Structure formats: C-alpha cells, structure tokens
PDB file of N, CA, C and O in Angstrom:
ATOM      1  N   THR A   1       0.819  -1.327  -0.013  1.00  0.00           N
ATOM      2  CA  THR A   1       0.166  -0.087   0.063  1.00  0.00           C
ATOM      3  C   THR A   1       0.824   1.190  -0.142  1.00  0.00           C
ATOM      4  O   THR A   1       0.577   2.113  -0.918  1.00  0.00           O
ATOM      5  N   LEU A   2       1.696   1.029   0.714  1.00  0.00           N
ATOM      6  CA  LEU A   2       2.851   2.618   0.576  1.00  0.00           C
ATOM      7  C   LEU A   2       3.342   2.462  -0.686  1.00  0.00           C
ATOM      8  O   LEU A   2       3.409   3.586  -1.184  1.00  0.00           O
ATOM      9  N   LYS A   3       3.788   1.475  -1.598  1.00  0.00           N
ATOM     10  CA  LYS A   3       4.369   1.938  -2.633  1.00  0.00           C
ATOM     11  C   LYS A   3       3.149   2.212  -3.665  1.00  0.00           C
ATOM     12  O   LYS A   3       3.277   2.893  -4.682  1.00  0.00           O
ATOM     13  N   GLU A   4       2.147   1.686  -3.324  1.00  0.00           N
ATOM     14  CA  GLU A   4       0.888   2.216  -4.561  1.00  0.00           C
ATOM     15  C   GLU A   4       0.975   3.573  -3.923  1.00  0.00           C
ATOM     16  O   GLU A   4       1.406   4.292  -4.824  1.00  0.00           O
ATOM     17  N   ILE A   5       0.803   4.278  -2.889  1.00  0.00           N
ATOM     18  CA  ILE A   5       0.458   5.684  -2.653  1.00  0.00           C
ATOM     19  C   ILE A   5       1.863   6.555  -3.221  1.00  0.00           C
ATOM     20  O   ILE A   5       1.799   7.588  -3.888  1.00  0.00           O
ATOM     21  N   GLU A   6       2.952   5.967  -2.844  1.00  0.00           N
ATOM     22  CA  GLU A   6       3.964   6.617  -3.389  1.00  0.00           C
ATOM     23  C   GLU A   6       3.831   6.957  -5.004  1.00  0.00           C
ATOM     24  O   GLU A   6       3.912   8.057  -5.550  1.00  0.00           O
ATOM     25  N   ASP A   7       3.560   5.425  -5.695  1.00  0.00           N
ATOM     26  CA  ASP A   7       3.601   5.866  -7.229  1.00  0.00           C
ATOM     27  C   ASP A   7       2.240   6.594  -7.506  1.00  0.00           C
ATOM     28  O   ASP A   7       2.163   7.050  -8.647  1.00  0.00           O
ATOM     29  N   LYS A   8       1.089   6.808  -6.653  1.00  0.00           N
ATOM     30  CA  LYS A   8       0.277   7.751  -6.968  1.00  0.00           C
ATOM     31  C   LYS A   8       0.723   9.407  -6.854  1.00  0.00           C
ATOM     32  O   LYS A   8       0.393  10.386  -7.524  1.00  0.00           O
ATOM     33  N   ILE A   9       1.522   9.259  -5.824  1.00  0.00           N
ATOM     34  CA  ILE A   9       2.035  10.919  -5.704  1.00  0.00           C
ATOM     35  C   ILE A   9       3.049  11.234  -6.920  1.00  0.00           C
ATOM     36  O   ILE A   9       3.070  12.386  -7.353  1.00  0.00           O
ATOM     37  N   LEU A  10       3.883  10.262  -7.485  1.00  0.00           N
ATOM     38  CA  LEU A  10       4.891  10.666  -8.577  1.00  0.00           C
ATOM     39  C   LEU A  10       3.873  10.925  -9.634  1.00  0.00           C
ATOM     40  O   LEU A  10       4.002  11.836 -10.451  1.00  0.00           O
ATOM     41  N   GLN A  11       2.941  10.175  -9.608  1.00  0.00           N
ATOM     42  CA  GLN A  11       2.266  10.017 -10.909  1.00  0.00           C
ATOM     43  C   GLN A  11       1.542  11.340 -11.210  1.00  0.00           C
ATOM     44  O   GLN A  11       1.432  11.751 -12.366  1.00  0.00           O
ATOM     45  N   VAL A  12       0.994  12.076 -10.018  1.00  0.00           N
ATOM     46  CA  VAL A  12       0.221  13.173  -9.909  1.00  0.00           C
ATOM     47  C   VAL A  12       1.172  14.300 -10.109  1.00  0.00           C
ATOM     48  O   VAL A  12       0.882  15.215 -10.880  1.00  0.00           O
ATOM     49  N   LEU A  13       2.275  14.277  -9.462  1.00  0.00           N
ATOM     50  CA  LEU A  13       2.950  15.329  -9.351  1.00  0.00           C
ATOM     51  C   LEU A  13       3.649  15.614 -10.877  1.00  0.00           C
ATOM     52  O   LEU A  13       3.824  16.753 -11.311  1.00  0.00           O
ATOM     53  N   SER A  14       4.040  14.290 -11.659  1.00  0.00           N
ATOM     54  CA  SER A  14       4.375  14.482 -12.987  1.00  0.00           C
ATOM     55  C   SER A  14       3.159  14.861 -14.118  1.00  0.00           C
ATOM     56  O   SER A  14       3.382  15.463 -15.168  1.00  0.00           O
ATOM     57  N   ALA A  15       2.218  14.520 -13.805  1.00  0.00           N
ATOM     58  CA  ALA A  15       1.119  14.905 -14.739  1.00  0.00           C
ATOM     59  C   ALA A  15       0.404  16.282 -14.462  1.00  0.00           C
ATOM     60  O   ALA A  15      -0.391  16.770 -15.265  1.00  0.00           O
ATOM     61  N   SER A  16       0.701  16.791 -13.426  1.00  0.00           N
ATOM     62  CA  SER A  16      -0.112  18.117 -12.998  1.00  0.00           C
ATOM     63  C   SER A  16       0.533  19.180 -13.755  1.00  0.00           C
ATOM     64  O   SER A  16       1.725  19.485 -13.699  1.00  0.00           O
ATOM     65  N   GLU A  17      -0.374  19.712 -14.469  1.00  0.00           N
ATOM     66  CA  GLU A  17      -0.045  20.862 -15.505  1.00  0.00           C
ATOM     67  C   GLU A  17      -0.361  22.385 -14.627  1.00  0.00           C
ATOM     68  O   GLU A  17       0.374  23.372 -14.647  1.00  0.00           O
ATOM     69  N   GLU A  18      -1.559  22.254 -13.934  1.00  0.00           N
ATOM     70  CA  GLU A  18      -1.649  23.342 -13.205  1.00  0.00           C
ATOM     71  C   GLU A  18      -0.980  23.386 -11.686  1.00  0.00           C
ATOM     72  O   GLU A  18      -0.219  22.567 -11.171  1.00  0.00           O
ATOM     73  N   ASN A  19      -1.467  24.495 -11.196  1.00  0.00           N
ATOM     74  CA  ASN A  19      -0.730  24.689  -9.664  1.00  0.00           C
ATOM     75  C   ASN A  19      -0.953  23.722  -8.564  1.00  0.00           C
ATOM     76  O   ASN A  19      -2.084  23.751  -8.078  1.00  0.00           O
ATOM     77  N   ILE A  20      -0.152  22.913  -8.094  1.00  0.00           N
ATOM     78  CA  ILE A  20      -0.385  21.530  -7.304  1.00  0.00           C
ATOM     79  C   ILE A  20      -1.059  22.103  -5.877  1.00  0.00           C
ATOM     80  O   ILE A  20      -1.381  21.300  -5.001  1.00  0.00           O
ATOM     81  N   LEU A  21      -1.202  23.176  -5.750  1.00  0.00           N
ATOM     82  CA  LEU A  21      -2.079  23.440  -4.360  1.00  0.00           C
ATOM     83  C   LEU A  21      -3.362  23.751  -5.104  1.00  0.00           C
ATOM     84  O   LEU A  21      -4.241  24.083  -4.308  1.00  0.00           O
ATOM     85  N   GLU A  22      -3.677  23.754  -6.102  1.00  0.00           N
ATOM     86  CA  GLU A  22      -5.070  23.892  -6.672  1.00  0.00           C
ATOM     87  C   GLU A  22      -5.720  22.378  -7.129  1.00  0.00           C
ATOM     88  O   GLU A  22      -6.919  22.297  -7.399  1.00  0.00           O
ATOM     89  N   ASP A  23      -4.956  21.365  -7.182  1.00  0.00           N
ATOM     90  CA  ASP A  23      -5.469  19.838  -7.741  1.00  0.00           C
ATOM     91  C   ASP A  23      -5.727  19.396  -6.611  1.00  0.00           C
ATOM     92  O   ASP A  23      -4.953  19.169  -5.681  1.00  0.00           O
ATOM     93  N   GLN A  24      -7.234  19.219  -6.699  1.00  0.00           N
ATOM     94  CA  GLN A  24      -7.785  18.403  -5.481  1.00  0.00           C
ATOM     95  C   GLN A  24      -7.187  16.989  -5.407  1.00  0.00           C
ATOM     96  O   GLN A  24      -7.031  16.475  -4.300  1.00  0.00           O
ATOM     97  N   THR A  25      -6.812  16.273  -6.632  1.00  0.00           N
ATOM     98  CA  THR A  25      -6.635  14.913  -6.499  1.00  0.00           C
ATOM     99  C   THR A  25      -5.314  14.907  -5.961  1.00  0.00           C
ATOM    100  O   THR A  25      -5.002  13.861  -5.391  1.00  0.00           O
ATOM    101  N   ALA A  26      -4.586  15.681  -5.995  1.00  0.00           N
ATOM    102  CA  ALA A  26      -2.967  15.921  -5.497  1.00  0.00           C
ATOM    103  C   ALA A  26      -3.224  15.971  -4.031  1.00  0.00           C
ATOM    104  O   ALA A  26      -2.670  15.222  -3.226  1.00  0.00           O
ATOM    105  N   ILE A  27      -4.055  16.851  -3.737  1.00  0.00           N
ATOM    106  CA  ILE A  27      -4.017  17.324  -2.297  1.00  0.00           C
ATOM    107  C   ILE A  27      -4.748  16.038  -1.483  1.00  0.00           C
ATOM    108  O   ILE A  27      -4.450  15.831  -0.307  1.00  0.00           O
ATOM    109  N   ALA A  28      -5.618  15.282  -2.114  1.00  0.00           N
ATOM    110  CA  ALA A  28      -6.208  14.080  -1.475  1.00  0.00           C
ATOM    111  C   ALA A  28      -5.133  12.785  -1.250  1.00  0.00           C
ATOM    112  O   ALA A  28      -5.199  11.930  -0.366  1.00  0.00           O
ATOM    113  N   ILE A  29      -4.053  12.921  -2.404  1.00  0.00           N
ATOM    114  CA  ILE A  29      -3.321  11.771  -2.448  1.00  0.00           C
ATOM    115  C   ILE A  29      -2.422  11.978  -1.306  1.00  0.00           C
ATOM    116  O   ILE A  29      -2.160  11.104  -0.480  1.00  0.00           O
ATOM    117  N   LEU A  30      -1.835  13.503  -1.294  1.00  0.00           N
ATOM    118  CA  LEU A  30      -0.920  13.689  -0.471  1.00  0.00           C
ATOM    119  C   LEU A  30      -1.357  13.668   1.126  1.00  0.00           C
ATOM    120  O   LEU A  30      -0.525  13.513   2.020  1.00  0.00           O
ATOM    121  N   SER A  31      -2.776  13.846   1.365  1.00  0.00           N
ATOM    122  CA  SER A  31      -3.483  13.912   2.716  1.00  0.00           C
ATOM    123  C   SER A  31      -3.338  12.089   3.220  1.00  0.00           C
ATOM    124  O   SER A  31      -3.007  11.733   4.351  1.00  0.00           O
ATOM    125  N   SER A  32      -3.622  11.297   2.253  1.00  0.00           N
ATOM    126  CA  SER A  32      -3.931   9.939   2.512  1.00  0.00           C
ATOM    127  C   SER A  32      -2.506   9.400   2.911  1.00  0.00           C
ATOM    128  O   SER A  32      -2.339   8.615   3.845  1.00  0.00           O
ATOM    129  N   SER A  33      -1.331   9.973   1.991  1.00  0.00           N
ATOM    130  CA  SER A  33      -0.271   9.580   2.276  1.00  0.00           C
ATOM    131  C   SER A  33       0.399   9.771   3.637  1.00  0.00           C
ATOM    132  O   SER A  33       1.215   9.071   4.237  1.00  0.00           O
ATOM    133  N   LYS A  34      -0.236  11.020   3.965  1.00  0.00           N
ATOM    134  CA  LYS A  34       0.563  11.663   5.155  1.00  0.00           C
ATOM    135  C   LYS A  34      -0.223  10.534   6.411  1.00  0.00           C
ATOM    136  O   LYS A  34       0.456   9.891   7.212  1.00  0.00           O
ATOM    137  N   VAL A  35      -1.542  10.487   6.362  1.00  0.00           N
ATOM    138  CA  VAL A  35      -2.450   9.421   7.308  1.00  0.00           C
ATOM    139  C   VAL A  35      -1.420   8.233   7.492  1.00  0.00           C
ATOM    140  O   VAL A  35      -0.953   7.859   8.568  1.00  0.00           O
ATOM    141  N   LEU A  36      -1.162   7.730   6.281  1.00  0.00           N
ATOM    142  CA  LEU A  36      -0.627   6.182   6.047  1.00  0.00           C
ATOM    143  C   LEU A  36       0.868   6.222   6.822  1.00  0.00           C
ATOM    144  O   LEU A  36       1.346   5.216   7.345  1.00  0.00           O
ATOM    145  N   ALA A  37       1.513   7.493   6.818  1.00  0.00           N
ATOM    146  CA  ALA A  37       2.857   7.332   7.085  1.00  0.00           C
ATOM    147  C   ALA A  37       2.454   7.358   8.610  1.00  0.00           C
ATOM    148  O   ALA A  37       2.530   6.301   9.236  1.00  0.00           O
ATOM    149  N   ASN A  38       2.066   8.407   9.187  1.00  0.00           N
ATOM    150  CA  ASN A  38       1.477   8.484  10.672  1.00  0.00           C
ATOM    151  C   ASN A  38       1.038   6.980  11.113  1.00  0.00           C
ATOM    152  O   ASN A  38       1.644   6.454  12.047  1.00  0.00           O
ATOM    153  N   GLU A  39       0.154   6.392  10.553  1.00  0.00           N
ATOM    154  CA  GLU A  39       0.277   4.893  10.984  1.00  0.00           C
ATOM    155  C   GLU A  39       1.223   4.140  11.230  1.00  0.00           C
ATOM    156  O   GLU A  39       1.476   3.678  12.343  1.00  0.00           O
ATOM    157  N   ILE A  40       1.977   3.899   9.987  1.00  0.00           N
ATOM    158  CA  ILE A  40       2.906   3.114  10.132  1.00  0.00           C
ATOM    159  C   ILE A  40       4.249   3.506  10.883  1.00  0.00           C
ATOM    160  O   ILE A  40       5.039   2.609  11.177  1.00  0.00           O
ATOM    161  N   GLN A  41       4.578   5.095  11.261  1.00  0.00           N
ATOM    162  CA  GLN A  41       5.166   5.228  12.501  1.00  0.00           C
ATOM    163  C   GLN A  41       4.891   4.573  13.794  1.00  0.00           C
ATOM    164  O   GLN A  41       5.678   3.945  14.502  1.00  0.00           O
ATOM    165  N   ALA A  42       3.279   4.900  14.038  1.00  0.00           N
ATOM    166  CA  ALA A  42       2.806   4.377  15.175  1.00  0.00           C
ATOM    167  C   ALA A  42       3.029   3.083  15.325  1.00  0.00           C
ATOM    168  O   ALA A  42       3.513   2.586  16.341  1.00  0.00           O
ATOM    169  N   LYS A  43       2.618   2.344  14.111  1.00  0.00           N
ATOM    170  CA  LYS A  43       3.098   0.866  14.433  1.00  0.00           C
ATOM    171  C   LYS A  43       4.496   0.390  14.482  1.00  0.00           C
ATOM    172  O   LYS A  43       4.707  -0.755  14.882  1.00  0.00           O
ATOM    173  N   GLN A  44       5.377   1.079  14.151  1.00  0.00           N
ATOM    174  CA  GLN A  44       6.699   0.945  14.282  1.00  0.00           C
ATOM    175  C   GLN A  44       7.274   1.321  15.905  1.00  0.00           C
ATOM    176  O   GLN A  44       8.253   0.753  16.389  1.00  0.00           O
ATOM    177  N   ALA A  45       6.708   2.070  16.417  1.00  0.00           N
ATOM    178  CA  ALA A  45       6.776   2.467  17.812  1.00  0.00           C
ATOM    179  C   ALA A  45       6.437   1.328  18.810  1.00  0.00           C
ATOM    180  O   ALA A  45       7.138   1.014  19.772  1.00  0.00           O
ATOM    181  N   VAL A  46       5.260   0.753  18.447  1.00  0.00           N
ATOM    182  CA  VAL A  46       4.711  -0.113  19.096  1.00  0.00           C
ATOM    183  C   VAL A  46       5.509  -1.584  18.867  1.00  0.00           C
ATOM    184  O   VAL A  46       5.583  -2.476  19.711  1.00  0.00           O
ATOM    185  N   ALA A  47       6.020  -1.607  17.669  1.00  0.00           N
ATOM    186  CA  ALA A  47       7.027  -3.210  17.349  1.00  0.00           C
ATOM    187  C   ALA A  47       8.175  -2.760  18.130  1.00  0.00           C
ATOM    188  O   ALA A  47       8.706  -3.591  18.866  1.00  0.00           O
ATOM    189  N   GLU A  48       8.681  -1.473  18.080  1.00  0.00           N
ATOM    190  CA  GLU A  48      10.032  -1.325  18.988  1.00  0.00           C
ATOM    191  C   GLU A  48       9.772  -1.724  20.508  1.00  0.00           C
ATOM    192  O   GLU A  48      10.573  -2.453  21.093  1.00  0.00           O
ATOM    193  N   VAL A  49       8.731  -1.271  21.076  1.00  0.00           N
ATOM    194  CA  VAL A  49       8.284  -1.453  22.294  1.00  0.00           C
ATOM    195  C   VAL A  49       8.194  -2.977  22.702  1.00  0.00           C
ATOM    196  O   VAL A  49       8.583  -3.440  23.774  1.00  0.00           O
ATOM    197  N   THR A  50       7.570  -3.731  21.582  1.00  0.00           N
ATOM    198  CA  THR A  50       6.956  -5.189  21.678  1.00  0.00           C
ATOM    199  C   THR A  50       8.363  -6.084  21.614  1.00  0.00           C
ATOM    200  O   THR A  50       8.483  -7.200  22.120  1.00  0.00           O
ATOM    201  N   GLU A  51       9.351  -5.399  20.922  1.00  0.00           N
ATOM    202  CA  GLU A  51      10.744  -6.282  20.594  1.00  0.00           C
ATOM    203  C   GLU A  51      11.713  -6.192  21.775  1.00  0.00           C
ATOM    204  O   GLU A  51      12.491  -7.100  22.066  1.00  0.00           O
ATOM    205  N   LYS A  52      11.585  -4.722  22.611  1.00  0.00           N
ATOM    206  CA  LYS A  52      12.292  -4.627  24.031  1.00  0.00           C
ATOM    207  C   LYS A  52      11.519  -5.789  24.767  1.00  0.00           C
ATOM    208  O   LYS A  52      12.179  -6.799  25.009  1.00  0.00           O
ATOM    209  N   SER A  53      10.417  -5.764  25.085  1.00  0.00           N
ATOM    210  CA  SER A  53       9.823  -6.558  26.059  1.00  0.00           C
ATOM    211  C   SER A  53      10.171  -8.134  25.710  1.00  0.00           C
ATOM    212  O   SER A  53      10.169  -8.920  26.657  1.00  0.00           O
ATOM    213  N   ILE A  54      10.452  -8.594  24.467  1.00  0.00           N
ATOM    214  CA  ILE A  54      10.594  -9.996  23.949  1.00  0.00           C
ATOM    215  C   ILE A  54      12.284 -10.032  24.403  1.00  0.00           C
ATOM    216  O   ILE A  54      12.613 -10.947  25.157  1.00  0.00           O
ATOM    217  N   ASP A  55      13.204  -9.181  24.013  1.00  0.00           N
ATOM    218  CA  ASP A  55      14.487  -9.292  24.791  1.00  0.00           C
ATOM    219  C   ASP A  55      14.670  -9.530  25.921  1.00  0.00           C
ATOM    220  O   ASP A  55      15.393 -10.443  26.320  1.00  0.00           O
ATOM    221  N   THR A  56      13.843  -8.497  26.853  1.00  0.00           N
ATOM    222  CA  THR A  56      13.976  -8.741  28.135  1.00  0.00           C
ATOM    223  C   THR A  56      13.489 -10.066  29.059  1.00  0.00           C
ATOM    224  O   THR A  56      13.981 -10.418  30.131  1.00  0.00           O
ATOM    225  N   ALA A  57      12.189 -10.800  28.201  1.00  0.00           N
ATOM    226  CA  ALA A  57      11.959 -11.909  28.775  1.00  0.00           C
ATOM    227  C   ALA A  57      12.681 -12.950  28.297  1.00  0.00           C
ATOM    228  O   ALA A  57      12.783 -13.979  28.964  1.00  0.00           O
ATOM    229  N   ARG A  58      13.290 -12.810  27.044  1.00  0.00           N
ATOM    230  CA  ARG A  58      14.327 -13.757  26.490  1.00  0.00           C
ATOM    231  C   ARG A  58      15.536 -13.986  27.418  1.00  0.00           C
ATOM    232  O   ARG A  58      15.972 -15.075  27.793  1.00  0.00           O
ATOM    233  N   LEU A  59      16.023 -12.679  27.738  1.00  0.00           N
ATOM    234  CA  LEU A  59      17.512 -12.886  28.744  1.00  0.00           C
ATOM    235  C   LEU A  59      17.053 -13.422  29.982  1.00  0.00           C
ATOM    236  O   LEU A  59      17.850 -14.071  30.659  1.00  0.00           O
ATOM    237  N   GLN A  60      15.893 -13.247  30.373  1.00  0.00           N
ATOM    238  CA  GLN A  60      15.576 -13.727  31.780  1.00  0.00           C
ATOM    239  C   GLN A  60      15.579 -15.508  32.083  1.00  0.00           C
ATOM    240  O   GLN A  60      15.513 -16.115  33.152  1.00  0.00           O
ATOM    241  N   TYR A  61      15.691 -16.050  30.562  1.00  0.00           N
ATOM    242  CA  TYR A  61      15.804 -17.390  30.466  1.00  0.00           C
ATOM    243  C   TYR A  61      17.250 -17.977  30.173  1.00  0.00           C
ATOM    244  O   TYR A  61      17.551 -19.161  30.019  1.00  0.00           O
ATOM    245  N   THR A  62      17.971 -16.995  30.138  1.00  0.00           N
ATOM    246  CA  THR A  62      19.269 -17.374  29.694  1.00  0.00           C
ATOM    247  C   THR A  62      20.107 -18.110  30.886  1.00  0.00           C
ATOM    248  O   THR A  62      20.947 -18.949  30.562  1.00  0.00           O
ATOM    249  N   SER A  63      19.898 -17.819  32.198  1.00  0.00           N
ATOM    250  CA  SER A  63      20.497 -18.304  32.984  1.00  0.00           C
ATOM    251  C   SER A  63      19.982 -19.953  33.363  1.00  0.00           C
ATOM    252  O   SER A  63      20.600 -20.961  33.704  1.00  0.00           O
ATOM    253  N   ILE A  64      18.769 -19.701  33.153  1.00  0.00           N
ATOM    254  CA  ILE A  64      17.989 -21.254  33.244  1.00  0.00           C
ATOM    255  C   ILE A  64      18.510 -22.356  32.141  1.00  0.00           C
ATOM    256  O   ILE A  64      18.636 -23.551  32.409  1.00  0.00           O
ATOM    257  N   ALA A  65      18.774 -21.816  30.952  1.00  0.00           N
ATOM    258  CA  ALA A  65      19.086 -22.604  29.828  1.00  0.00           C
ATOM    259  C   ALA A  65      20.444 -23.093  30.076  1.00  0.00           C
ATOM    260  O   ALA A  65      20.743 -24.272  29.887  1.00  0.00           O
ATOM    261  N   VAL A  66      21.473 -21.996  30.598  1.00  0.00           N
ATOM    262  CA  VAL A  66      22.818 -22.496  30.661  1.00  0.00           C
ATOM    263  C   VAL A  66      22.937 -23.724  31.772  1.00  0.00           C
ATOM    264  O   VAL A  66      23.660 -24.690  31.528  1.00  0.00           O
ATOM    265  N   HIS A  67      21.991 -23.601  33.319  1.00  0.00           N
ATOM    266  CA  HIS A  67      22.064 -24.709  34.097  1.00  0.00           C
ATOM    267  C   HIS A  67      21.245 -26.004  33.519  1.00  0.00           C
ATOM    268  O   HIS A  67      21.545 -27.164  33.803  1.00  0.00           O
ATOM    269  N   SER A  68      20.227 -25.646  32.714  1.00  0.00           N
ATOM    270  CA  SER A  68      19.746 -27.016  32.149  1.00  0.00           C
ATOM    271  C   SER A  68      20.669 -27.463  31.373  1.00  0.00           C
ATOM    272  O   SER A  68      20.798 -28.669  31.582  1.00  0.00           O
ATOM    273  N   THR A  69      21.454 -27.050  30.493  1.00  0.00           N
ATOM    274  CA  THR A  69      22.544 -27.757  29.894  1.00  0.00           C
ATOM    275  C   THR A  69      23.726 -28.218  30.348  1.00  0.00           C
ATOM    276  O   THR A  69      24.353 -29.117  29.787  1.00  0.00           O
ATOM    277  N   VAL A  70      24.124 -27.579  31.471  1.00  0.00           N
ATOM    278  CA  VAL A  70      25.032 -28.351  32.396  1.00  0.00           C
ATOM    279  C   VAL A  70      24.313 -29.443  32.873  1.00  0.00           C
ATOM    280  O   VAL A  70      25.086 -30.387  33.038  1.00  0.00           O
ATOM    281  N   LEU A  71      23.186 -29.714  33.159  1.00  0.00           N
ATOM    282  CA  LEU A  71      22.315 -30.655  34.144  1.00  0.00           C
ATOM    283  C   LEU A  71      22.310 -31.807  32.987  1.00  0.00           C
ATOM    284  O   LEU A  71      22.842 -32.901  33.176  1.00  0.00           O
ATOM    285  N   PHE A  72      21.681 -31.466  31.818  1.00  0.00           N
ATOM    286  CA  PHE A  72      21.364 -32.411  30.861  1.00  0.00           C
ATOM    287  C   PHE A  72      22.925 -33.149  30.647  1.00  0.00           C
ATOM    288  O   PHE A  72      23.042 -34.318  31.015  1.00  0.00           O
ATOM    289  N   PHE A  73      24.074 -32.461  30.065  1.00  0.00           N
ATOM    290  CA  PHE A  73      25.402 -32.985  29.999  1.00  0.00           C
ATOM    291  C   PHE A  73      25.878 -33.738  31.028  1.00  0.00           C
ATOM    292  O   PHE A  73      26.707 -34.575  30.671  1.00  0.00           O
ATOM    293  N   THR A  74      25.630 -33.712  32.159  1.00  0.00           N
ATOM    294  CA  THR A  74      25.975 -34.345  33.679  1.00  0.00           C
ATOM    295  C   THR A  74      25.313 -35.603  33.543  1.00  0.00           C
ATOM    296  O   THR A  74      26.047 -36.585  33.654  1.00  0.00           O
ATOM    297  N   ILE A  75      24.169 -35.793  33.341  1.00  0.00           N
ATOM    298  CA  ILE A  75      23.410 -37.022  33.618  1.00  0.00           C
ATOM    299  C   ILE A  75      23.749 -37.690  32.256  1.00  0.00           C
ATOM    300  O   ILE A  75      23.313 -38.810  31.992  1.00  0.00           O
TER     301      ILE A  75
END
C-alpha cells in the first residue's frame, strides 16, 4: 500500500499541469499518504516496544538454559 501511494504521488506530480495547490486530487493523495505514514510510524513504535519486552523476557531465561544444559550433559 505504501508503494501504491508513492506511485500515485509521483504520477500526480508528473502529470500536474496546473498549480499543485489547486489540484484536489493531488491534495487528497498527499493527505492520504500523510495519514498512512503516521499509522506506519505508530506501528513501528509499538513494534519497538514489543521487541524490547521480548528481549527482556528472553534474557531472563538465559541462566536457566545454561543450568539446564549443564544438568543435561552431566546426566
């Protein structure tokens, strides 16, 4: 979807013969791309927080994994 909007923006900018500020289609496409960019940015922020919490949880199991490995190979 982001690629499609990017293509639409480029198409409108290259095909626009009048002032870009008066072209309602161009304004609508630019507005929708701004909304989409904001949504993507918000989702990226959530993904970063989720990734950090997963890393924290994963690191809590490291010592257990080491002890389990030692126990496994001693038996």
